N, C-alpha and C positions, 0 to 999 in steps of 0.2 A: 102675831106675825102680821106684818103689813103686806097684804095681798097686792095692793096697788103698786107698792114699791117693787115687788118681785116681778110684776109684769113689765116694769120699765127696764129691767135688766135682761129681758129675753132677746137673744141675737136676732137680727133681721133674717127673713127667709132667704134661702139660696135662690139664685137666679134660675129661671127655668131653662130647659134645653133649647126651646124655641128662641129665647132671647140671645143665647150664646151663638146659635147658628146664624142669627141675623147680623151679628157683629163681624163675621168672617166675610171679606169681600169675595164676590163670585168671580171665577176665572172667565175671561172672555171666550166666547164660543168661536172656534176656528172653522172657517168654511171648508167643506170637503175638497180634497185635492182633485184637480182635474185629471181624469184618466188619460193615459197615452196609448195609442194604437200604432204598432209598427207596420209599415208597408214594406214588404220584403224586396230585395234586389230582384230584378227580372220582371217586375210588374210592368205591364204595358200602360202607357198613357197616350190615348188617342186624342189629339187636339185639333181645333179648327183655328186657322190663322185669322188674326184680326186685320192684318194689312198685307199688301203684296211684298214679296222679296224677290230680287233677281240678281243674276250674276253681273249685269251691267249697271244696275241702279243702286245696289247695296254695297256696303263696305265692311271689312272685318271689324268686329267690335260693335257693330250697330245693334241696338236693342230692338226687340219685337215682343208683341203680346199675343196670346192665344187663350182659348177657353177649352176646358175638357169637353169633348164631344160624347164621352161615355163616363159614367161614374166609376170610381175605384171601389171595387167590391172585394171583401175578404169573407169567404164562406158565404153566408146569406146576409151579411151586414154591409150596408153602404158606408164606407169610411169617408170618402170625399164625393160630393154629388156632381152631376153633370152641370157645367156652367162655371165651375171654379176657375179662377184666373191663374194662368201660368205665364212666366216671362222667360225669355231666353236671349241669345245673341248670335250674330253671324260669325262663324268660325273663320270662313274664308269665302271670298267672292272673286272669281277671275272671269273677266269679260272675254268674249270670243275674239281670237286674234285672226280671224278670217282664214288665212292660208295654213297656219301652223297650230295655233293654240285653241283647243276646244274649250267652251265655257264650262265653269264649275261653280257650284254653290254648296256650302256645308253649314248647317245650323245645329244648335243644341239648346236644351232647357237649363235654366239656372234656379228658378224659384217657383214655389207653389203657394198661392195665397188662399186662406180659408179661415173663416170665423175671426177676422181681424188679426190673424197671425200670418207671418210670411216665413216659409221654410226653405232652406237651401236644399237643392236636389242636384244630383249628378246623373245625367242620362247619356244614352248613346246619341250619336249624331245622325241626322238625316242629310244625305248627300245626293246631289243630282249633278249630272254632267251631260253635255251634248256629245253626240257621236263625233268621233275623230273625222277631221276634214280630209285626211290623207288619201284614202281610197277614192273618195268622190272627186277630189281635186285632180288626182292622176287621170281619172276617166275624162274629166272636162278638158284638161290640158292635152292628154293624148288624143282625144277625139278631135280637138281643134287642129292638132298637127296633121292627123290623117286626112281630114277634110281639106286642109290647105294644100297638102301634097297632091291630092287627087285633082284639085282644081288647077294647080300649077302644072301638073303633068299634062293635062288636057290642053292647056294653053300654050306651053312652050317646051315640052319634052323634059329631059333630065334637069337642065338648069332651071326651068320653070318649076319643076317639082321641088327643088331645094328651096327656091325662093318662096314657093307656096307653103312649104312645111314650116319655114321660119315665121311666115306671117300667121300660119295656123296656130303655132305655139303661143304667139303673142295674144291672139284672140282667145285661145283656150285659157290662158292665165288670167286675162281680164275677166273672162266669164266666171272663173273660180273665185276670183276676188270679189266680184259683184254679188255672187249668190252664196258664198261660203259662210257668211257670218250668221251664227245661230246661237242666241243666248238662252240661258235657263231662267225660267220664270215660275215662281210659286205664287199663284194669285190669292187674293183675299178669299177667305172661306175654304181654302184648300185643307183637306184632311191629311194629317201626318201622324205617324205612330213612332213614339220613342219608348225606350225601356230604361227603367231605373238601374243604374250600375252599383248603387249602394242603398241600403235600407234607410228609410226616413220615418221618424216618430212624429205622429200628429196628435196634438192635444184635443181631447173631446170634452167640451164643457158640460 
């Protein structure tokens, strides 16, 4: 028997397991998904204004910027740190109308920016209004009338009192007009507190 010939007919050795594994392409490694933290409705956001806003100088729709003055904390965990930027807009701004219309200003927040992400938020409004002019103007006008009547009465009796009263009303009205205008101003660096009206989910990288 030809031993050399028999060895030629021996089938090749089977491929090893390591070689088979190397032939299968590896699946790409997916980065872990960023966790989300939900800030519940009712959470307070205390912010510091970056610029002044006023009933006379601002207009409805005007945008403004502020920063968190306190971090947002859930349990013992800081979710959003102090200094994060928030943006909002003026809801309404009514300048003082002197004799009749008291000044009013109302603002709200729209977005929260953190870690290169911007989140839409819905918050309560912060509103300020000047005291009504009505009572003060009545005192000024009425006081002017009384003083005029007194002076007119001393000068010329009944007719003089009527003329003095009329002059006093004019003077009192002018005084109310001159001193009655008082607008609302929220200066830069003012601290304001808003509350979330709906929950917001923040991604934590």
